[in-house]
C-alpha positions in Angstrom: -51.6 19.7 11.0 -49.3 19.4 8.0 -46.2 19.1 10.3 -48.0 16.2 12.1 -48.7 14.5 8.8 -45.2 14.8 7.6 -43.9 13.5 10.8 -46.2 10.6 10.7 -45.1 9.7 7.2 -41.5 9.9 8.2 -42.2 7.7 11.2 -44.0 5.0 9.2 -41.2 5.0 6.7 -38.6 4.7 9.4 -40.4 1.9 11.0 -40.2 -0.1 7.8 -36.6 0.7 7.5 -36.0 -0.5 11.0 -37.8 -3.7 10.5 -35.6 -4.3 7.4 -32.4 -3.5 9.4 -33.2 -5.7 12.4 -32.4 -8.9 10.4 -28.7 -7.9 10.8 -29.1 -8.9 14.4 -31.8 -11.6 14.4 -33.5 -14.2 12.2 -37.1 -14.2 11.0 -38.7 -17.5 10.3 -41.4 -16.0 8.1 -39.2 -14.1 5.7 -42.0 -13.3 3.2 -44.1 -11.6 6.0 -41.3 -9.5 7.3 -39.9 -8.5 3.9 -43.4 -7.5 2.7 -44.2 -5.7 5.9 -41.0 -3.7 5.7 -41.4 -2.6 2.1 -45.1 -1.9 2.7 -44.4 0.4 5.6 -41.6 2.2 3.7 -43.9 2.7 0.7 -46.9 3.9 2.8 -44.7 6.2 4.8 -43.1 7.7 1.7 -46.4 8.2 -0.2 -48.0 9.8 2.9 -45.0 12.2 3.3 -44.9 13.0 -0.4 -48.7 13.6 -0.6 -48.5 16.0 2.4 -45.8 18.1 0.7 -46.8 18.0 -3.0 -50.3 16.6 -3.1 -52.4 19.8 -2.9 -50.2 22.8 -3.3 -50.6 25.8 -5.5 -49.4 25.3 -9.1 -45.6 25.5 -9.5 -42.5 23.6 -8.4 -41.8 23.8 -4.7 -38.2 24.1 -3.6 -39.0 26.1 -0.5 -36.6 25.8 2.3 -33.9 23.7 0.6 -31.1 25.8 2.2 -32.8 25.7 5.6 -33.3 21.9 5.7 -30.6 20.0 7.6 -30.9 17.2 5.1 -30.5 19.2 1.9 -28.0 21.7 3.1 -25.1 19.6 4.5 -26.6 19.7 7.9 -26.5 17.0 10.6 -29.3 15.0 8.9 -27.3 15.2 5.6 -24.1 14.0 7.2 -25.9 11.0 8.9 -27.6 10.0 5.7 -24.3 10.4 3.7 -22.2 8.4 6.2 -24.9 5.7 6.3 -25.1 5.4 2.5 -21.3 5.3 2.3 -21.1 2.5 4.9 -23.7 0.5 3.1 -21.8 0.7 -0.2 -18.6 -0.2 1.5 -20.3 -3.3 3.0 -21.9 -4.2 -0.4 -18.7 -4.1 -2.3 -16.0 -5.3 0.1 -17.6 -6.7 3.3 -20.9 -8.4 2.2 -20.6 -10.9 5.1 -21.6 -8.0 7.4 -25.1 -8.2 5.5 -25.1 -12.0 5.9 -23.8 -13.1 2.6 -21.9 -16.4 2.5 -20.5 -17.6 -0.7 -19.7 -21.2 0.6 -22.8 -21.9 2.6 -26.3 -20.6 3.2 -26.5 -16.9 3.7 -28.2 -15.2 6.7 -29.2 -11.8 7.9 -30.3 -9.1 5.5 -29.2 -11.1 2.4 -31.2 -14.2 3.4 -34.4 -12.1 4.0 -34.5 -11.6 0.2 -34.3 -15.3 -0.5 -38.1 -15.7 -1.2 -38.2 -12.9 -3.8 -34.9 -14.2 -5.4 -36.2 -17.7 -5.7 -39.3 -16.4 -7.3 -37.5 -14.3 -9.8 -34.3 -16.2 -10.7 -34.6 -19.6 -9.0 -31.5 -19.1 -6.8 -30.8 -17.8 -3.3 -30.2 -14.1 -2.9 -26.7 -12.6 -3.1 -25.6 -9.2 -1.9 -26.1 -8.0 -5.6 -29.7 -9.1 -5.6 -30.3 -7.3 -2.3 -28.6 -4.2 -3.8 -30.5 -4.4 -7.0 -33.8 -4.7 -5.2 -33.2 -1.8 -2.9 -31.9 0.3 -5.8 -34.9 -0.4 -7.9 -37.3 0.3 -5.0 -35.6 3.6 -4.3 -36.1 4.7 -7.9 -39.7 3.7 -8.0 -40.6 5.2 -4.7 -38.8 8.5 -5.1 -39.9 8.6 -8.8 -43.4 8.9 -7.5 -42.3 11.8 -5.3 -40.5 13.4 -8.3 -43.8 13.1 -10.4 -45.9 14.7 -7.7 -43.3 17.5 -7.4 -43.2 18.3 -11.1 -46.7 17.2 -12.0 -47.4 20.2 -14.2 -44.4 19.6 -16.4 -45.0 17.0 -19.2 -41.3 16.6 -20.0 -40.4 15.7 -16.4 -43.3 13.3 -16.2 -42.2 11.6 -19.4 -38.5 11.1 -18.5 -39.3 10.1 -14.9 -41.7 7.4 -16.1 -39.1 6.3 -18.7 -36.3 5.8 -16.1 -38.7 4.0 -13.8 -39.7 1.6 -16.5 -36.2 0.9 -17.8 -34.9 0.3 -14.3 -37.7 -2.0 -13.2 -37.9 -4.0 -16.5 -34.4 -3.9 -18.3 -32.2 -3.7 -15.2 -34.1 -5.8 -12.6 -36.9 -8.1 -13.8 -35.8 -9.2 -17.3 -32.3 -10.2 -16.3 -33.5 -12.1 -13.3 -36.3 -13.9 -15.2 -33.8 -14.8 -18.0 -31.5 -16.4 -15.4 -34.5 -18.5 -14.1 -35.4 -19.6 -17.7 -31.9 -20.4 -18.7 -30.3 -21.9 -15.6 -27.5 -23.8 -17.6 -26.6 -20.8 -19.7 -23.4 -18.9 -18.7 -24.0 -15.7 -16.8 -23.8 -12.6 -19.0 -27.0 -10.6 -18.6 -26.9 -8.2 -15.7 -28.3 -4.9 -16.8 -29.7 -4.9 -20.3 -29.7 -1.2 -20.8 -26.1 -0.7 -19.8 -23.5 -0.8 -22.6 -19.8 -0.1 -22.9 -18.1 1.8 -21.5 -20.5 2.2 -18.6 -20.7 -1.6 -18.6 -16.9 -1.8 -18.4 -16.7 -5.6 -18.3 -18.8 -6.1 -21.6 -15.7 -6.9 -23.5 -13.8 -8.7 -20.8 -12.6 -12.2 -21.6 -15.0 -14.0 -19.2 -18.0 -12.0 -20.4 -17.3 -12.4 -24.1 -16.7 -16.1 -23.6 -20.0 -16.5 -21.8 -21.9 -14.6 -24.6 -20.2 -16.6 -27.4 -20.9 -19.9 -25.6 -24.4 -18.8 -24.5 -26.2 -20.1 -27.6 -28.7 -17.8 -29.5 -29.4 -15.8 -26.4 -25.7 -15.0 -25.8 -25.2 -14.2 -29.5 -28.2 -11.8 -29.5 -26.8 -9.8 -26.5 -23.4 -9.7 -28.0 -24.7 -8.2 -31.3 -27.2 -6.0 -29.5 -24.4 -4.6 -27.3 -22.1 -3.9 -30.2 -25.0 -2.4 -32.2 -25.9 0.0 -29.3 -22.2 1.0 -29.0 -21.4 1.7 -32.6 -24.9 2.4 -34.2 -27.7 3.0 -31.8 -25.9 5.3 -29.4 -24.5 7.8 -32.0 -27.7 8.0 -33.9 -29.9 8.7 -30.8 -27.3 11.1 -29.5 -27.4 13.0 -32.8 -31.2 13.5 -32.6 -31.7 13.9 -28.9 -28.3 14.6 -27.3 -27.0 12.6 -24.4 -30.3 13.1 -22.5 -31.7 10.0 -24.4 -29.5 7.9 -22.1 -28.3 10.0 -19.2 -31.9 11.3 -18.3 -34.2 8.7 -19.9 -32.6 5.4 -19.5 -29.5 5.1 -17.3 -29.9 3.7 -13.9 -27.2 5.9 -12.3 -29.1 8.9 -13.7 -32.5 7.5 -12.6 -31.3 7.3 -8.9 -29.8 10.8 -9.2 -32.9 12.3 -10.6 -35.4 10.7 -8.1 -33.7 9.9 -4.8 -31.0 12.5 -5.4 -33.4 15.3 -6.3 -33.2 17.0 -2.8 -29.4 17.4 -3.3 -29.2 18.8 -6.8 -28.4 22.4 -5.6 -25.2 21.2 -3.9 -23.3 20.8 -7.1 -20.5 23.3 -7.4 -20.7 25.8 -10.1 -17.1 27.1 -9.7 -15.1 27.5 -12.9 -12.2 25.6 -11.2 -14.4 22.6 -10.6 -15.6 22.7 -14.2 -12.0 22.6 -15.4 -11.3 19.8 -13.0 -14.4 18.0 -14.2 -13.2 18.1 -17.9 -9.8 16.6 -17.0 -11.2 14.0 -14.6 -13.9 12.5 -16.8 -11.7 12.1 -19.8 -8.9 10.5 -17.8 -11.5 7.8 -16.7 -12.6 7.5 -20.3 -9.0 6.8 -21.4 -8.5 4.4 -18.5 -11.5 2.3 -19.5 -10.4 2.3 -23.1 -6.9 1.0 -22.1 -8.6 -1.6 -19.9 -10.8 -2.8 -22.7 -8.0 -3.0 -25.2 -6.0 -5.1 -22.7 -9.0 -7.3 -22.0 -9.6 -7.9 -25.8 -5.9 -8.7 -26.3 -6.2 -11.2 -23.5 -9.3 -12.7 -25.0 -7.6 -13.0 -28.5 -4.5 -14.6 -27.0 -6.2 -17.1 -24.8 -9.1 -18.0 -27.2 -7.8 -17.7 -30.8 -10.4 -20.2 -31.9 -13.2 -17.9 -30.9 -11.8 -14.8 -32.4 -12.4 -13.4 -35.9 -9.1 -11.4 -35.8 -5.4 -12.2 -35.2 -3.4 -10.4 -32.7 -1.6 -8.3 -35.3 -4.9 -7.5 -37.1 -6.5 -6.4 -33.8 -3.6 -4.1 -33.0 -3.6 -2.7 -36.5 -7.4 -2.0 -36.3 -7.1 -0.4 -33.0 -4.2 1.9 -34.1 -6.0 2.8 -37.3 -9.2 3.6 -35.4 -7.4 5.8 -32.8 -5.5 7.6 -35.5 -8.6 8.4 -37.6 -10.5 9.5 -34.4 -7.6 11.8 -33.3 -7.4 13.3 -36.8 -11.1 14.0 -36.9 -11.2 15.6 -33.5 -8.2 17.7 -34.0 -8.8 18.9 -37.6 -12.4 18.4 -38.8 -14.0 19.4 -35.4 -11.2 21.7 -34.2 -13.6 24.6 -33.5 -15.9 22.4 -31.3 -13.4 21.7 -28.6 -11.2 23.9 -26.4 -7.4 23.7 -26.7 -7.0 21.7 -23.5 -9.5 19.0 -24.7 -7.9 18.8 -28.2 -4.3 18.6 -27.1 -5.0 16.2 -24.2 -6.9 13.8 -26.5 -4.1 13.9 -29.1 -1.4 13.6 -26.6 -3.0 10.6 -24.8 -4.0 9.0 -28.2 -0.4 9.4 -29.5 1.0 7.7 -26.4 -1.5 4.9 -26.6 -0.8 4.3 -30.3 3.0 4.2 -29.7 2.6 1.9 -26.8 0.3 -0.5 -28.8 2.7 -0.5 -31.7 5.8 -1.2 -29.6 4.2 -4.1 -27.6 1.6 -5.3 -29.9 3.9 -6.1 -32.8 6.6 -7.5 -30.5 4.9 -10.8 -29.9 4.4 -10.3 -26.1 1.5 -11.8 -24.3 0.8 -8.8 -22.3 -0.1 -5.4 -23.7 0.7 -1.9 -22.5 3.3 -3.5 -20.2 0.8 -5.0 -17.8 -1.6 -8.0 -18.0 -5.2 -7.4 -18.6 -6.2 -8.6 -15.0 -4.2 -5.7 -13.5 -6.1 -3.1 -15.6 -9.4 -4.7 -14.7 -8.7 -5.0 -11.0 -7.6 -1.3 -10.8 -10.5 0.0 -12.8 -13.1 -2.3 -11.0 -11.9 -1.2 -7.6 -11.1 2.4 -8.2 -13.8 3.4 -10.7 -16.4 0.7 -10.8 -16.8 0.5 -7.1 -15.3 3.3 -5.0 -16.0 6.1 -7.5 -19.4 5.1 -9.0 -20.8 3.7 -5.8 -19.2 4.8 -2.6 -18.5 8.3 -3.8 -21.1 8.6 -6.5 -24.1 7.8 -4.3 -22.8 7.9 -0.7 -21.8 11.6 -1.3 -25.1 12.8 -2.5 -25.8 14.8 0.6 -22.3 16.4 0.4 -21.5 17.1 -3.3 -24.8 16.8 -5.1 -26.6 14.1 -7.0 -24.5 13.8 -10.1 -20.9 13.4 -8.7 -20.3 10.3 -10.7 -22.0 11.6 -13.9 -19.9 14.8 -13.7 -16.5 13.5 -12.9 -16.3 9.8 -13.5 -18.8 8.3 -15.9 -17.0 7.2 -19.2 -20.4 6.8 -20.9 -21.2 10.4 -20.0 -17.8 11.4 -21.5 -18.4 9.7 -24.8 -22.0 10.9 -25.1 -20.8 14.4 -24.2 -18.2 14.5 -26.9 -20.9 13.3 -29.4 -23.3 15.9 -28.1 -20.8 18.7 -28.3 -19.6 17.9 -31.8 -22.5 16.6 -33.9 -25.8 16.6 -31.9 -29.0 18.6 -32.8 -29.8 19.1 -29.1 -29.3 22.5 -27.5 -31.0 24.6 -24.8 -31.9 27.9 -26.4 -32.1 31.1 -24.4 -34.1 34.3 -24.6 -31.8 36.7 -22.7 -34.2 39.6 -23.0 -36.6 37.8 -20.6 -34.0 36.8 -18.1 -34.4 38.5 -14.6 -31.1 36.9 -13.2 -33.1 35.1 -10.4 -30.5 32.3 -10.5 -32.9 29.4 -10.1 -31.6 27.7 -13.3 -28.0 27.7 -12.0 -28.9 26.8 -8.5 -30.7 23.6 -9.4 -28.4 22.4 -12.3 -27.1 19.2 -10.9 -24.3 19.2 -13.5 -22.8 22.4 -12.1 -23.5 24.5 -15.2 -23.9 28.3 -14.6 -27.0 28.4 -16.8 -27.8 32.0 -15.9 -24.5 33.2 -17.5 -25.7 31.8 -20.8 -29.2 33.0 -20.3 -28.0 36.6 -19.7 -26.1 36.6 -23.0 -28.9 34.9 -24.9 -26.5 32.2 -25.8 -27.4 28.6 -26.6 -26.3 26.1 -24.1 -24.2 23.4 -25.9 -22.2 21.8 -23.1 -20.9 18.3 -23.2 -21.8 17.8 -19.5 -25.5 18.7 -19.9 -27.7 15.7 -19.4 -30.8 17.5 -20.7 -32.8 17.0 -17.5 -34.7 20.1 -18.2 -35.0 21.3 -14.6 -33.4 24.6 -15.4 -36.2 25.2 -17.8 -38.8 23.9 -15.3 -37.8 26.2 -12.5 -37.4 29.3 -14.7 -40.2 31.7 -13.8 -40.0 33.5 -17.2 -39.7 30.8 -19.8 -36.3 31.9 -20.8 -34.9 28.3 -21.4 -36.1 25.9 -24.1 -34.8 22.3 -24.8 -34.7 21.9 -28.6 -33.6 19.6 -31.4 -32.8 21.8 -34.4 -30.4 22.1 -37.2 -26.7 21.8 -36.5 -25.8 25.1 -38.2 -25.4 28.0 -35.7 -26.4 26.0 -32.7 -23.2 27.2 -31.0 -23.5 30.9 -30.9 -20.9 32.3 -28.5 -21.0 36.0 -27.6 -18.0 38.3 -27.7 -18.2 39.5 -24.2 -17.7 37.8 -20.9 -20.3 37.7 -18.1 -20.4 36.0 -14.8 -18.0 33.1 -14.4 -18.2 31.9 -18.1 -15.0 33.2 -19.5 -14.6 29.9 -21.3 -17.9 29.0 -22.8 -17.0 26.5 -25.5 -16.2 23.2 -23.8 
């Protein structure tokens, strides 16, 4: 009977998805009816399926059969889903005309089906980005319900899931659209109100800065709010709560990974070689977005001197001084908090950047770092903003796990990770005497951390990559792991003997 119920739920949900997809090949006159019917069927099918699996089970988190399911173990279903998601992201970013979008005339197909909802929220016809934002938000809400059902007995999981659902629905979707409708003549600048630099890599681009400065009181508010979150709000919140305040409670990328990506969290690699590659990769992206932002600000100051509070020379001098102070702090004051590869990489890249800025910045050239800002923005937007975060970051859920982007590419995760490692009160404490080495914690860590190795030694987990999702603690049958905010002193307590694959435990 349970199998029939699950199959019925899947069938109803797929029927809604098929109805939604048929507009790629035909046109519906009553768009409101077909759009509503499609979402209703997908919602009912999903809820029916989730209730069958998690509605009336015995207490405890059910991950039964994840390595026997074709979907969650890189089987045929997983490959079909992964290729479908990848194709959708490629169409969204580079071939929106396949979905019916037309920038010069009235759109058709799947994009046009969302016109009624778009006109209702923002007063304009739908674009491929409105289509994407609607489906993205719907996925987080629907699979968020599934996640809550699955982890019903865990208050922490309920809190953070409701949090990401709220922030995605309100701050990322509804409020920006409504603001656009209420301010039709105001230049565009509000897309996702909870995103900030460097995840929002265009925040300090010339066009975005110009739109905020010329956007009246609303634009000025968002400019000051964004800067305040970057330099004040984020460090303070990370100090008290670790990077989880953003990565697991607020961020839209994390929201999708935690809800829709939950069936694939066990696919993240825990190899030491992958961990080392992760550390290099994510910090290279952070340097890339920093260089891109410096070039964009240089372009803004050059093209709009009347809007800038700084001259070009003052800007370069300020950037050089900031980077020098930052490198000095990381290398000397916090020298015991980072491994040698991290310290010397940061200092080397910082020195090269400072030297390049000095050579070109004070030479009077219009370009900086030997290229114009548009080149940096184009490369970053294509390679990182689209291909990495979207196509690879979501399309490869069924192949590489749900946090590929967060582990290897997100510059926001890199900055928050450095702050968490160096001066946050957050840690996951362990009680090694209770550990039975079942491996659940490591298996379901989506960030690829070998949690069991820490637990066996009774060592606190203070990893820059940890997003504080708490799943390792939730699936532990012995209560070995505990998420804590405590004093900075002695939070890093490495043991003197190696165990498992954790020969390097301080990263």
